[in-house]
N, CA, C and O atoms as a MOPAC input file, in Angstrom:
PM7 MOZYME 1SCF
protein

 N    -44.15300 1    30.36800 1   143.44600 1
 C    -43.92200 1    30.40000 1   144.54600 1
 C    -42.84500 1    30.32400 1   145.45800 1
 O    -42.02400 1    29.40700 1   145.42100 1
 N    -42.80000 1    31.65500 1   146.63400 1
 C    -41.73000 1    31.62400 1   147.10000 1
 C    -41.78800 1    31.21700 1   148.74700 1
 O    -42.74000 1    31.47000 1   149.48500 1
 N    -40.70600 1    30.61800 1   149.08900 1
 C    -40.34200 1    30.57500 1   150.65800 1
 C    -39.57400 1    31.54200 1   151.34400 1
 O    -38.48600 1    31.75400 1   150.80900 1
 N    -39.81100 1    32.20000 1   152.37700 1
 C    -39.06700 1    32.71800 1   153.26200 1
 C    -38.60400 1    32.43600 1   154.68600 1
 O    -39.43000 1    32.02000 1   155.49800 1
 N    -37.42000 1    32.62200 1   155.01600 1
 C    -36.99700 1    32.05000 1   156.53500 1
 C    -37.45800 1    33.22000 1   157.41400 1
 O    -37.15000 1    34.37300 1   157.11000 1
 N    -38.13900 1    32.95700 1   158.42000 1
 C    -39.18100 1    34.27000 1   158.92600 1
 C    -38.18700 1    34.48500 1   159.90400 1
 O    -38.63300 1    35.24600 1   160.76300 1
 N    -36.81900 1    34.07100 1   160.17900 1
 C    -35.87800 1    34.42200 1   161.53000 1
 C    -35.17900 1    35.85500 1   160.26900 1
 O    -35.07200 1    36.98300 1   160.74900 1
 N    -34.98800 1    35.75100 1   159.55600 1
 C    -33.95400 1    37.24800 1   158.42300 1
 C    -34.53000 1    37.64600 1   157.61500 1
 O    -34.06900 1    38.52900 1   156.89100 1
 N    -36.05600 1    37.00600 1   157.40900 1
 C    -36.33200 1    37.51700 1   156.15400 1
 C    -35.81900 1    37.28200 1   154.76400 1
 O    -36.12100 1    38.13400 1   153.92800 1
 N    -34.98400 1    36.11100 1   154.33100 1
 C    -34.39300 1    36.03800 1   153.48300 1
 C    -35.17100 1    34.69100 1   152.72100 1
 O    -35.72600 1    33.76200 1   153.30700 1
 N    -35.04000 1    34.87500 1   151.29100 1
 C    -35.72200 1    33.63100 1   150.57400 1
 C    -34.59800 1    32.79300 1   150.56000 1
 O    -33.42700 1    33.11100 1   150.35200 1
 N    -35.20600 1    31.38000 1   150.87000 1
 C    -34.51200 1    30.11100 1   150.90500 1
 C    -35.27300 1    29.08200 1   149.55000 1
 O    -34.62200 1    28.23900 1   148.93200 1
 N    -36.49800 1    29.33100 1   149.33500 1
 C    -36.95900 1    28.27700 1   147.98500 1
 C    -37.58400 1    29.26200 1   146.96200 1
 O    -37.89000 1    30.35700 1   147.43400 1
 N    -37.82000 1    29.06800 1   145.68000 1
 C    -38.28000 1    29.39300 1   144.79900 1
 C    -39.15900 1    28.33300 1   143.97500 1
 O    -38.52700 1    27.27700 1   144.01600 1
 N    -40.01700 1    28.20500 1   143.44500 1
 C    -40.84500 1    27.24900 1   142.49900 1
 C    -41.17000 1    27.99500 1   141.14700 1
 O    -41.21200 1    29.20200 1   141.38100 1
 N    -41.40100 1    27.73600 1   139.89200 1
 C    -42.45800 1    28.37000 1   138.80100 1
 C    -43.41900 1    27.60100 1   139.05900 1
 O    -43.06600 1    26.51600 1   139.51900 1
 N    -44.66400 1    27.77700 1   138.91700 1
 C    -45.96200 1    27.56900 1   138.59000 1
 C    -46.22000 1    26.56200 1   137.26500 1
 O    -46.73800 1    26.97200 1   136.22700 1
 N    -45.79700 1    25.25000 1   137.46100 1
 C    -45.84500 1    24.26200 1   136.08300 1
 C    -46.95300 1    24.33400 1   135.61500 1
 O    -47.01700 1    24.26700 1   134.38700 1
 N    -48.16300 1    24.48500 1   136.35200 1
 C    -49.39000 1    24.54500 1   135.20100 1
 C    -49.88800 1    25.96600 1   135.22000 1
 O    -51.03100 1    26.36200 1   134.99200 1
 N    -49.04900 1    26.50600 1   135.46700 1
 C    -50.11000 1    28.30100 1   134.99200 1
 C    -51.36700 1    28.44300 1   135.57300 1
 O    -52.17100 1    29.31100 1   135.23400 1
 N    -51.48900 1    27.90400 1   136.13600 1
 C    -52.92400 1    28.39400 1   136.84100 1
 C    -52.56700 1    28.60200 1   138.83000 1
 O    -51.65200 1    28.48900 1   139.64500 1
 N    -54.14800 1    28.99300 1   138.73000 1
 C    -54.17900 1    29.39400 1   140.39700 1
 C    -53.85800 1    28.10300 1   141.26900 1
 O    -53.95100 1    26.89900 1   141.02800 1
 N    -53.49700 1    28.73600 1   142.23400 1
 C    -53.16500 1    27.64800 1   143.21500 1
 C    -54.36100 1    27.78700 1   143.89200 1
 O    -54.98100 1    28.84600 1   143.79700 1
 N    -54.91000 1    26.57300 1   144.78000 1
 C    -56.31400 1    26.74400 1   145.26700 1
 C    -56.05000 1    25.99600 1   147.25900 1
 O    -56.73000 1    26.30200 1   148.23800 1
 N    -55.13200 1    25.24100 1   147.21700 1
 C    -54.63300 1    24.96300 1   148.79000 1
 C    -52.97000 1    24.68000 1   149.21100 1
 O    -52.17500 1    24.35900 1   148.32800 1
 N    -52.66900 1    24.78700 1   150.20900 1
 C    -51.76900 1    24.33100 1   150.68700 1
 C    -51.60400 1    23.74300 1   151.70200 1
 O    -52.39100 1    24.08800 1   152.58400 1
 N    -50.61100 1    22.66300 1   152.08700 1
 C    -50.42800 1    22.27000 1   153.19400 1
 C    -49.10600 1    22.06200 1   153.74200 1
 O    -48.20800 1    21.70600 1   152.97900 1
 N    -48.89900 1    22.22500 1   154.86700 1
 C    -47.56300 1    21.84300 1   155.40900 1
 C    -47.41600 1    20.59500 1   156.26600 1
 O    -47.95600 1    20.60100 1   157.37200 1
 N    -46.56200 1    19.24800 1   155.76100 1
 C    -46.90200 1    18.36300 1   156.46100 1
 C    -45.49500 1    18.37400 1   157.54600 1
 O    -44.41500 1    17.91200 1   157.17800 1
 N    -45.70100 1    18.94700 1   158.85800 1
 C    -44.16600 1    19.06000 1   159.77800 1
 C    -43.28800 1    18.22200 1   160.30700 1
 O    -42.17100 1    18.55000 1   160.70900 1
 N    -43.89100 1    16.79000 1   160.33400 1
 C    -43.60600 1    15.60100 1   160.73800 1
 C    -42.38900 1    15.20400 1   159.29600 1
 O    -41.18200 1    15.12700 1   159.52500 1
 N    -42.87600 1    15.02500 1   158.10600 1
 C    -41.67000 1    15.12400 1   157.23000 1
 C    -41.19700 1    16.33100 1   156.40900 1
 O    -40.42500 1    16.11000 1   155.47600 1
 N    -41.66800 1    17.84100 1   156.72300 1
 C    -41.12900 1    19.02900 1   155.91600 1
 C    -41.41100 1    18.87300 1   154.79900 1
 O    -40.49300 1    18.91800 1   153.98000 1
 N    -42.85300 1    18.61800 1   154.31600 1
 C    -43.39000 1    18.48900 1   152.83800 1
 C    -44.62600 1    19.61100 1   153.07100 1
 O    -45.42300 1    19.86600 1   153.97400 1
 N    -44.28800 1    20.19000 1   151.57900 1
 C    -45.39400 1    21.30900 1   151.40900 1
 C    -46.40100 1    20.42800 1   150.38500 1
 O    -45.89600 1    19.67400 1   149.55300 1
 N    -47.40300 1    20.53000 1   150.46800 1
 C    -48.62600 1    20.13900 1   149.09500 1
 C    -49.19500 1    21.14900 1   149.05700 1
 O    -49.55200 1    22.01200 1   149.85900 1
 N    -49.27000 1    20.91100 1   147.71200 1
 C    -50.07300 1    22.10500 1   147.02500 1
 C    -50.89400 1    21.59300 1   145.66500 1
 O    -50.61200 1    20.73100 1   144.83200 1
 N    -52.21000 1    22.64000 1   145.82200 1
 C    -53.05600 1    22.40200 1   144.57700 1
 C    -53.52400 1    23.27100 1   143.98600 1
 O    -53.81800 1    24.37900 1   144.43500 1
 N    -53.71000 1    22.70900 1   142.42500 1
 C    -54.46900 1    23.75400 1   141.72600 1
 C    -55.44300 1    23.43300 1   141.25300 1
 O    -55.87200 1    22.28300 1   141.15100 1
 N    -56.16900 1    24.91700 1   140.71600 1
 C    -57.48300 1    24.76700 1   139.91100 1
 C    -57.90400 1    23.58900 1   138.81300 1
 O    -59.02700 1    23.32400 1   138.38300 1
 N    -56.74300 1    23.03100 1   138.53500 1
 C    -56.99900 1    21.99000 1   137.26400 1
 C    -56.83000 1    20.71200 1   138.22800 1
 O    -56.91100 1    19.65000 1   137.61100 1
 N    -56.58600 1    20.57700 1   139.78500 1
 C    -56.58500 1    18.86900 1   139.80600 1
 C    -55.50200 1    18.48300 1   139.75500 1
 O    -55.24100 1    17.35100 1   139.34600 1
 N    -54.55500 1    19.37600 1   140.18200 1
 C    -53.11700 1    18.37500 1   140.10200 1
 C    -52.54100 1    18.83200 1   141.70000 1
 O    -52.58500 1    20.01600 1   142.03500 1
 N    -52.18900 1    18.13300 1   142.31100 1
 C    -51.36600 1    18.04200 1   143.69700 1
 C    -49.87400 1    17.59700 1   143.38800 1
 O    -49.56400 1    16.67400 1   142.63400 1
 N    -48.90200 1    18.50300 1   144.17900 1
 C    -47.52400 1    18.15500 1   144.28700 1
 C    -47.11900 1    18.40200 1   145.40600 1
 O    -47.55800 1    19.38000 1   146.01100 1
 N    -46.44000 1    17.80100 1   145.80300 1
 C    -45.68700 1    17.32300 1   147.15400 1
 C    -44.34800 1    17.53900 1   147.14000 1
 O    -43.60500 1    16.75300 1   146.55200 1
 N    -43.80600 1    18.79700 1   147.88400 1
 C    -42.76900 1    19.67700 1   147.64800 1
 C    -41.33100 1    19.51700 1   148.81600 1
 O    -41.42300 1    20.15900 1   149.86200 1
 N    -40.60200 1    19.02700 1   148.68400 1
 C    -39.35000 1    19.11200 1   149.66000 1
 C    -38.60200 1    20.26500 1   149.62400 1
 O    -37.75500 1    20.37800 1   148.73800 1
 N    -38.78600 1    21.25300 1   150.53500 1
 C    -38.31500 1    22.56900 1   149.96800 1
 C    -37.21800 1    22.25700 1   150.33600 1
 O    -37.24000 1    23.12000 1   151.21400 1
 N    -35.56200 1    21.47400 1   150.57000 1
 C    -34.73100 1    21.52900 1   150.29800 1
 C    -33.81500 1    20.84900 1   148.98000 1
 O    -32.62400 1    20.87500 1   148.66900 1
 N    -35.08400 1    20.21900 1   148.38400 1
 C    -34.11500 1    19.91900 1   147.15500 1
 C    -35.26000 1    20.79700 1   145.96200 1
 O    -36.37400 1    21.19100 1   146.30700 1
 N    -34.78900 1    20.94200 1   144.80000 1
 C    -35.12400 1    21.52600 1   143.58200 1
 C    -36.48800 1    21.01800 1   142.90300 1
 O    -37.02700 1    21.90200 1   142.23700 1
 N    -37.21600 1    19.69600 1   142.92700 1
 C    -37.64200 1    19.35900 1   141.96200 1
 C    -39.12200 1    19.16500 1   143.13400 1
 O    -38.99300 1    19.53600 1   144.30000 1
 N    -40.06200 1    18.73700 1   142.78500 1
 C    -41.33800 1    17.84500 1   143.33700 1
 C    -40.76900 1    16.38400 1   143.69100 1
 O    -39.97000 1    15.69300 1   143.05900 1
 N    -41.29400 1    16.18600 1   144.64700 1
 C    -40.95500 1    14.55400 1   144.93700 1
 C    -42.44000 1    14.19800 1   144.29100 1
 O    -42.16300 1    13.53600 1   143.29100 1
 N    -43.49700 1    14.28400 1   144.35400 1
 C    -44.72000 1    14.43200 1   143.68200 1
 C    -45.49400 1    15.02200 1   142.96000 1
 O    -45.69900 1    16.08200 1   143.55200 1
 N    -46.09900 1    15.01700 1   141.99600 1
 C    -46.89100 1    16.03000 1   141.23200 1
 C    -47.99400 1    14.46000 1   140.35700 1
 O    -47.53800 1    13.43000 1   139.86100 1
 N    -49.15700 1    14.80300 1   140.45700 1
 C    -50.17800 1    14.05200 1   140.37200 1
 C    -51.01400 1    14.93700 1   139.97100 1
 O    -50.76200 1    16.08800 1   140.32700 1
 N    -52.34100 1    14.69500 1   139.05900 1
 C    -53.35200 1    14.90800 1   138.72400 1
 C    -54.59900 1    14.26700 1   139.25400 1
 O    -55.12100 1    13.45600 1   138.48900 1
 N    -55.19000 1    14.47100 1   140.42700 1
 C    -55.82900 1    13.78000 1   140.80800 1
 C    -57.27200 1    14.04600 1   140.95300 1
 O    -58.07600 1    13.52000 1   141.72200 1
 N    -57.43600 1    14.91400 1   140.11300 1
 C    -58.85400 1    15.24400 1   139.77900 1
 C    -59.33000 1    15.76200 1   138.36500 1
 O    -58.88900 1    16.86300 1   138.03300 1
 N    -60.08200 1    15.18200 1   137.58600 1
 C    -60.03600 1    15.74500 1   136.27500 1
 C    -61.37100 1    16.40400 1   136.10100 1
 O    -62.42500 1    15.92500 1   136.51800 1
 N    -61.23800 1    17.66200 1   135.38600 1
 C    -62.20500 1    18.80300 1   134.89500 1
 C    -63.29500 1    19.01500 1   136.40900 1
 O    -64.51000 1    18.88300 1   136.56200 1
 N    -61.86100 1    19.50100 1   137.61100 1
 C    -62.74400 1    19.66900 1   138.73900 1
 C    -61.72600 1    20.50200 1   139.63800 1
 O    -60.53600 1    20.19000 1   139.63900 1
 N    -62.24900 1    21.66800 1   140.47800 1
 C    -61.08300 1    22.32700 1   140.84400 1
 C    -61.12000 1    21.92300 1   142.68400 1
 O    -62.04200 1    21.81300 1   143.49200 1
 N    -59.92800 1    21.81800 1   142.76100 1
 C    -59.54100 1    21.24400 1   144.35100 1
 C    -60.01800 1    22.11500 1   145.28300 1
 O    -59.63000 1    23.17000 1   144.78300 1
 N    -60.41900 1    22.33200 1   145.99200 1
 C    -60.56600 1    23.48500 1   146.88100 1
 C    -59.69100 1    23.76100 1   148.50800 1
 O    -59.26000 1    24.70700 1   149.16800 1
 N    -59.78800 1    22.18400 1   148.59300 1
 C    -58.65300 1    22.66700 1   149.92400 1
 C    -57.87100 1    20.68400 1   149.79600 1
 O    -58.55000 1    19.72100 1   149.44000 1
 N    -56.74500 1    20.63100 1   150.10000 1
 C    -56.04300 1    19.66000 1   150.90300 1
 C    -55.35400 1    19.68200 1   152.38600 1
 O    -54.61700 1    20.53100 1   152.88600 1
 N    -55.85900 1    18.43500 1   152.92000 1
 C    -55.16800 1    18.41600 1   154.15200 1
 C    -54.66600 1    16.61400 1   154.50000 1
 O    -55.30400 1    15.62000 1   154.15500 1
 N    -53.49800 1    16.64100 1   155.18500 1
 C    -53.67700 1    15.35700 1   155.62100 1
 C    -53.85800 1    15.05400 1   157.09400 1
 O    -53.46600 1    15.81500 1   157.97900 1
 N    -54.52000 1    13.81200 1   157.32500 1
 C    -55.40300 1    13.49700 1   158.22500 1
 C    -54.45000 1    12.17400 1   158.37500 1
 O    -54.08100 1    11.36300 1   157.52500 1
 N    -54.17400 1    12.27300 1   159.88200 1
 C    -53.64400 1    11.26100 1   160.69500 1
 C    -54.67900 1    10.92100 1   161.92900 1
 O    -55.47300 1    11.65400 1   162.51800 1
 N    -54.39400 1     9.64800 1   162.07900 1
 C    -55.26600 1     9.16100 1   163.57600 1
 C    -54.52800 1     9.50400 1   164.99300 1
 O    -53.55200 1     8.84600 1   165.35200 1
 N    -54.87000 1    10.19800 1   165.49900 1
 C    -54.09900 1    10.13200 1   166.59100 1
 C    -53.30200 1     9.18000 1   167.64900 1
 O    -52.52100 1     9.79800 1   168.37200 1
 N    -53.37200 1     7.90200 1   167.83300 1
 C    -52.72100 1     7.13400 1   168.03800 1
 C    -51.63900 1     6.04400 1   167.06400 1
 O    -51.10600 1     4.97500 1   167.36200 1
 N    -51.62000 1     6.67700 1   166.09400 1
 C    -51.23400 1     6.43600 1   164.84600 1
 C    -49.71800 1     5.85900 1   164.75500 1
 O    -48.80400 1     6.67900 1   164.84600 1
 N    -49.39800 1     4.43100 1   164.57300 1
 C    -48.04600 1     3.57100 1   164.92400 1
 C    -46.89800 1     4.55700 1   163.82000 1
 O    -47.68500 1     5.18000 1   163.10700 1
 N    -46.01400 1     4.79700 1   163.55700 1
 C    -45.01300 1     5.60500 1   162.69700 1
 C    -45.17500 1     4.60000 1   161.46300 1
 O    -44.96900 1     5.13400 1   160.37300 1
 N    -45.46700 1     3.41000 1   161.43900 1
 C    -45.48700 1     2.77100 1   160.18900 1
 C    -46.89400 1     2.81100 1   158.97400 1
 O    -46.94900 1     2.48700 1   157.78800 1
 N    -47.89100 1     3.35300 1   159.90800 1
 C    -49.19700 1     3.10100 1   159.78300 1
 C    -49.31800 1     4.82300 1   158.41700 1
 O    -48.93400 1     5.96200 1   158.68100 1
 N    -49.84800 1     4.42600 1   157.33000 1
 C    -50.15100 1     5.61300 1   156.56000 1
 C    -50.95300 1     6.86600 1   156.98400 1
 O    -51.94700 1     7.00600 1   157.69600 1
 N    -50.34900 1     7.53200 1   156.45300 1
 C    -51.71800 1     8.74100 1   157.02200 1
 C    -52.07400 1     9.21400 1   155.51000 1
 O    -51.28200 1     9.19900 1   154.56700 1
 N    -53.43500 1     9.64100 1   155.47100 1
 C    -54.21500 1     9.78700 1   154.27800 1
 C    -54.44100 1    11.49300 1   153.92500 1
 O    -54.47900 1    12.36200 1   154.79600 1
 N    -54.54500 1    11.67600 1   152.82000 1
 C    -54.45900 1    12.47700 1   152.02700 1
 C    -56.06300 1    13.01500 1   151.49200 1
 O    -56.67400 1    12.41900 1   150.60500 1
 N    -56.61400 1    14.26900 1   152.22100 1
 C    -58.35900 1    14.58600 1   151.97400 1
 C    -58.01100 1    15.22900 1   150.79500 1
 O    -57.02000 1    15.95800 1   150.81200 1
 N    -58.59100 1    15.10100 1   149.86800 1
 C    -58.76400 1    16.50200 1   149.17600 1
 C    -60.28000 1    16.59800 1   148.34300 1
 O    -60.85400 1    15.74000 1   147.67200 1
 N    -60.75800 1    18.31900 1   148.75200 1
 C    -62.09500 1    18.51600 1   148.59100 1
 C    -62.45400 1    19.32700 1   147.59800 1
 O    -62.20400 1    20.51500 1   147.39300 1
 N    -63.31000 1    18.23600 1   146.77900 1
 C    -63.70300 1    18.63200 1   145.34700 1
 C    -64.98200 1    19.20300 1   145.83800 1
 O    -65.39000 1    19.11600 1   146.99700 1
 N    -65.94700 1    20.16400 1   144.23200 1
 C    -67.46500 1    20.26400 1   144.58600 1
 C    -68.13200 1    19.50900 1   145.16800 1
 O    -68.68600 1    19.79900 1   146.22800 1
 N    -68.23000 1    18.22200 1   144.51300 1
 C    -69.13300 1    17.44500 1   144.88800 1
 C    -69.10100 1    16.61800 1   145.84300 1
 O    -70.09300 1    16.07800 1   146.33400 1
 N    -67.16000 1    16.34500 1   146.41200 1
 C    -67.10700 1    15.49400 1   146.91500 1
 C    -66.01800 1    15.13700 1   147.66800 1
 O    -65.19400 1    15.91600 1   147.18900 1
 N    -65.47900 1    14.57200 1   148.42800 1
 C    -64.01000 1    14.29900 1   148.88700 1
 C    -63.13000 1    13.10000 1   148.59700 1
 O    -63.63600 1    11.98100 1   148.68100 1
 N    -62.14900 1    13.20500 1   148.33900 1
 C    -61.46200 1    11.70100 1   147.69600 1
 C    -60.46400 1    11.81900 1   149.08400 1
 O    -60.24300 1    12.82800 1   149.75300 1
 N    -59.91600 1    10.37200 1   149.28900 1
 C    -59.54400 1    10.08900 1   150.07800 1
 C    -58.08900 1     9.34900 1   149.74300 1
 O    -58.35300 1     8.38300 1   149.02800 1
 N    -56.68100 1     9.42800 1   149.97800 1
 C    -55.43200 1     8.48800 1   149.28200 1
 C    -54.65200 1     7.98400 1   150.63200 1
 O    -54.46400 1     8.80500 1   151.52900 1
 N    -54.33200 1     7.03100 1   150.73500 1
 C    -53.20000 1     6.99400 1   151.62900 1
 C    -51.73200 1     7.46800 1   151.44800 1
 O    -51.32300 1     7.26700 1   150.30500 1
 N    -50.94600 1     7.97600 1   152.18600 1
 C    -50.00800 1     8.97200 1   151.96000 1
 C    -48.77300 1     7.52400 1   152.25200 1
 O    -48.44000 1     7.33000 1   153.42100 1
 N    -48.21700 1     6.65900 1   151.20900 1
 C    -46.73500 1     5.67200 1   151.61600 1
 C    -45.37100 1     6.04900 1   151.42100 1
 O    -44.86500 1     6.53700 1   150.41000 1
 N    -44.83000 1     5.76000 1   152.53000 1
 C    -43.46800 1     6.17100 1   152.32100 1
 C    -42.58600 1     5.06100 1   152.12900 1
 O    -42.73900 1     4.20300 1   152.99700 1
 N    -41.74800 1     4.80900 1   151.30900 1
 C    -40.57600 1     3.83700 1   150.86500 1
 C    -41.11000 1     2.72000 1   150.45900 1
 O    -40.48500 1     1.66200 1   150.53200 1
 N    -42.50500 1     2.81000 1   149.91200 1
 C    -42.82500 1     1.04700 1   149.49000 1
 C    -42.64600 1     1.16200 1   147.68800 1
 O    -43.09500 1     2.08800 1   147.01100 1
 N    -41.89700 1     0.00300 1   147.17700 1
 C    -41.90200 1    -0.18800 1   145.90800 1
 C    -43.05600 1    -0.86400 1   145.58600 1
 O    -43.51100 1    -1.59700 1   146.46400 1
 N    -43.73000 1    -0.78200 1   144.36700 1
 C    -45.02800 1    -1.29400 1   143.86200 1
 C    -44.36400 1    -2.67600 1   143.06000 1
 O    -45.12000 1    -3.64700 1   143.10000 1
 N    -43.23700 1    -2.86900 1   142.43700 1
 C    -42.90700 1    -3.89100 1   142.10500 1
 C    -41.40500 1    -3.45700 1   141.66900 1
 O    -41.00200 1    -2.29500 1   141.61800 1
 N    -40.65400 1    -4.62600 1   141.36400 1
 C    -39.25900 1    -4.65800 1   140.53100 1
 C    -39.53600 1    -5.64900 1   139.42100 1
 O    -40.02900 1    -6.77600 1   139.46600 1
 N    -39.09000 1    -4.92800 1   138.42100 1
 C    -39.11100 1    -5.61400 1   136.67500 1
 C    -37.43300 1    -6.42100 1   136.48000 1
 O    -36.72100 1    -5.44100 1   136.26500 1
 N    -36.91300 1    -7.12400 1   136.46500 1
 C    -36.20300 1    -8.29800 1   135.94200 1
 C    -36.39000 1    -9.34000 1   134.86400 1
 O    -37.39600 1   -10.01200 1   134.64000 1
 N    -35.11100 1    -9.34600 1   134.17800 1
 C    -34.70900 1   -10.79600 1   133.59000 1
 C    -35.17000 1   -10.49600 1   131.92200 1
 O    -35.25300 1   -11.34600 1   131.03600 1
 N    -35.43200 1    -9.03700 1   131.80700 1
 C    -35.17300 1    -9.00800 1   129.96000 1
 C    -34.12400 1    -8.87600 1   129.11600 1
 O    -33.18200 1    -8.09600 1   129.25500 1
 N    -34.30800 1    -9.68600 1   128.20000 1
 C    -32.89000 1    -9.64300 1   127.63500 1
 C    -32.47900 1    -8.53500 1   126.50400 1
 O    -31.41300 1    -7.93700 1   126.36000 1
 N    -33.57000 1    -8.47600 1   125.82800 1
 C    -33.28500 1    -7.31900 1   124.42900 1
 C    -33.30700 1    -5.81600 1   125.06100 1
 O    -33.34300 1    -5.51000 1   126.25300 1
 N    -33.28200 1    -5.17900 1   124.20400 1
 C    -33.25300 1    -3.71600 1   124.34800 1
 C    -34.78400 1    -3.59400 1   124.78400 1
 O    -35.63900 1    -4.39900 1   124.41600 1
 N    -35.05600 1    -2.40100 1   125.68100 1
 C    -36.44800 1    -1.88200 1   126.12200 1
 C    -36.65000 1    -0.67800 1   125.24200 1
 O    -35.82300 1     0.23200 1   125.20900 1
 N    -38.28000 1    -0.68000 1   124.19200 1
 C    -38.34800 1    -0.02500 1   123.30700 1
 C    -39.63800 1     1.25600 1   124.73600 1
 O    -39.52700 1     2.44700 1   125.02800 1
 N    -40.24600 1     0.62100 1   125.01400 1
 C    -41.25400 1     1.40100 1   125.70100 1
 C    -41.68600 1     0.82200 1   127.10700 1
 O    -41.87800 1    -0.39300 1   127.16300 1
 N    -41.84300 1     1.51900 1   128.15500 1
 C    -42.75000 1     1.40600 1   129.35600 1
 C    -44.00600 1     1.70200 1   128.86400 1
 O    -44.30000 1     2.77700 1   128.34000 1
 N    -45.23800 1     0.15600 1   129.12800 1
 C    -46.77900 1     1.38100 1   129.33800 1
 C    -47.25400 1     0.45900 1   130.80500 1
 O    -46.97600 1    -0.67100 1   131.20600 1
 N    -47.94100 1     1.36500 1   131.23500 1
 C    -48.32100 1     1.07900 1   132.84800 1
 C    -49.63400 1     1.53900 1   132.82500 1
 O    -49.94600 1     2.73000 1   132.79200 1
 N    -50.65000 1     0.29200 1   132.84700 1
 C    -51.81300 1     0.68300 1   132.83200 1
 C    -52.83100 1     0.26700 1   134.74800 1
 O    -52.73700 1    -0.67000 1   135.54100 1
 N    -53.54600 1     1.34900 1   134.72700 1
 C    -54.11800 1     1.30900 1   136.08900 1
 C    -55.32600 1     0.42200 1   136.25700 1
 O    -56.28600 1     0.45500 1   135.48800 1
 N    -55.23200 1    -0.33500 1   137.25500 1
 C    -56.39700 1    -1.67000 1   137.23300 1
 C    -57.77100 1    -0.69600 1   137.41100 1
 O    -58.89000 1    -1.20700 1   137.45100 1

């Protein structure tokens, strides 16, 4: 994927396809200057075109092709209220909250060497 400046036709961004499959949808978030990209294996990447790597890369749909992604926000949304990412699949639509600057948890107090970190989804 390449980004071009429309005013002078110069390339300002280039990213190789990480999963080597067809991209199925893109959505530009003008407020945060981020590009959301989905592919046919169910992966979604959030890219800031001013940095070299994705901000977020997750597989949101397993064994299902994503047809379209978009950001939905309420017209009277306050700045601190989350936006919603809509992921359109074959038989359903998944909705995710898009939160910024939120830490899930800080871990401290371990005295010995850390061998591994395991994260479990609830």
